[in-house]
N, C-alpha and C positions, 0 to 999 in steps of 0.2 A: 505494500499499499504506500501512496507518496500522496506528499499534500505539496499542494501549490496555490500560495496568495493571490488574489485578482480583485475583478470587481465587476458589478452589475450596476447596468445604467437603465434596467427596466426592460430591456428586449436583448440585450448582449452582453456575455462574460468575457471578458478581457485578463487575461493571465499576465502577470508582471513580467515570470520566467517561462517562455515554453518548456515542458518538459523534454527527454530526448526518449520518450515513447512514441512512437508512430502512432498505434491503434490497441485500444483497450476499452473494458466499459468503465465507466464515472461515476461516482457518486457525487454531487452537490450537495453542498450544507450552505443555507444561508444566516448569516449572523444578524444578532440582534441588532447590534450596535452601528447604527451607519456607518460607514468606512471615512466620510468625511469628518466624523468628530474624532478620530483615534488620529493622534501624532506618529508623523511616520519618520522612523530613525533614518535621516541621512547622511548623517556625518556631520551635520554643520554647527556652529555654536548657536545660532537660535535654536536649535534643536535641543543642545545640552542644556542651556541656562533658560527653556521654556518655563519656568517655575518659581525661576530667581525672583524676590522681593528685594528691592531697595531696602537696606534699615538704615540708611541717609549717617551711619556712625563711620563704616571704613573708606579709608581714602582709597581713592582709584591707584593703580599701581604707574607706578613714574616712569618713564623711560629715562635711565641717565645715559644712553648713547654707547660708545665704545668704549672699552678699557686704553688708556694711554699708558699705565703702568704694569704693574703686577695683581691688578685689581681684578677680582674673579664676581661677577654677579652676572 
């Protein structure tokens, strides 16, 4: 058995990545949660910090530029 994610638009099912199987019987399961409400992990910083709330206490990271001597930061 193989699981493949995809989307259903009301008429057609589009798979995110087609499997390497040419012909077989399938079972389709429709999830209760609409796909548009699920965050998609695309590896971006936006996804990583999607639930971050700024507390106003922490200071932003400061870029000190390139080291000129033996500094290591």
